[in-house]
C-alpha positions, -999 to +999 in steps of 0.1 A: +020-259+632-003-238+610-040-243+603-058-232+571-088-208+579-119-204+559-147-180+569-181-182+551-209-157+554-243-175+556-279-164+558-291-191+582-267-202+609-289-230+622-293-248+588-256-242+580-245-257+613-266-288+604-251-290+569-215-286+579-218-308+610-229-336+586-202-328+561-174-328+587-190-355+609-184-332+639-203-307+659-190-271+660-163-264+685-179-230+692-216-223+685-233-189+690-266-174+676-247-157+647-215-177+645-200-213+646-165-226+642-151-261+637-114-267+646-109-298+625-078-320+625-085-339+593-083-318+572-064-294+596-087-263+592-104-236+612-137-234+594-161-206+605-195-194+595-214-162+605-246-145+598-238-108+603-252-092+572-224-099+547-232-113+512-233-151+515-202-169+503-166-171+512-158-140+533-121-145+537-093-171+539-065-172+564-036-189+581-039-195+619-006-200+637-001-216+671+026-193+685+039-157+684+071-170+668+052-185+639+033-153+635+065-133+632+077-157+605+045-153+584+044-115+589+079-114+574+067-132+543+038-108+540+061-078+542+081-092+513+050-092+491+052-054+489+014-051+491-007-030+515-010-048+549-036-039+575-019-047+609-047-049+635-024-060+663-043-074+693-080-074+686-113-091+695-131-108+666-152-139+661-156-145+698-118-147+702-088-125+712-061-126+685-032-107+670-038-104+633-029-087+600-047-087+566-035-086+530-054-090+497-042-115+471-039-103+434-076-112+428-087-091+458-094-121+481-088-110+517-063-132+537-061-130+575-029-141+593-035-145+630-026-161+664-055-167+688-047-164+725-080-163+742-118-164+740-143-135+741-180-132+751-186-107+723-182-111+685-159-082+682-152-046+690-163-048+726-199-045+740-223-030+716-245-002+730-268+007+701-279-004+666-254+021+650-226+006+671-237-029+662-236-020+625-201-004+629-188-033+649-200-060+624-186-040+595-152-035+612-146-070+625-132-099+606-126-081+574-097-060+560-101-023+554-075-022+526-085-015+490-089-046+468-075-045+433-101-045+405-106-080+390-096-085+353-126-094+331-127-131+321-132-140+284-166-155+277-153-191+276-163-221+297-183-210+326-209-186+312 
């Protein structure tokens, strides 16, 4: 069974945890100083937030699968899109060990397709030794490195 994934960048993890805990009527499944995740059943979603320097807002969307077989099936559908795919393979990101790939939709929204098979004590990229490595690790984790198409301008209509 698949689970919808939403990752939102926030400025203040503590106040965001309070807000989303009230909204979902549930405490986070995982809570760190810079990250929190709710594995909800109703609706069936993996909802994550992080404060790691990204612009606040929706960072990426995704599909989380429960088995390697499901992952193969979704990967096949991605290949049929004939769009650039970033295949990360086995990786550590968001305090988890996963196999994942990325693709951008036509509007440039990053989509992650992944199977999580373990936990990690670090956010991603292994132990960080310096500020430079921390910046590199946060920039490289949980985001695709494939070029996004340029959005088409919207006519000045309803939403100003």
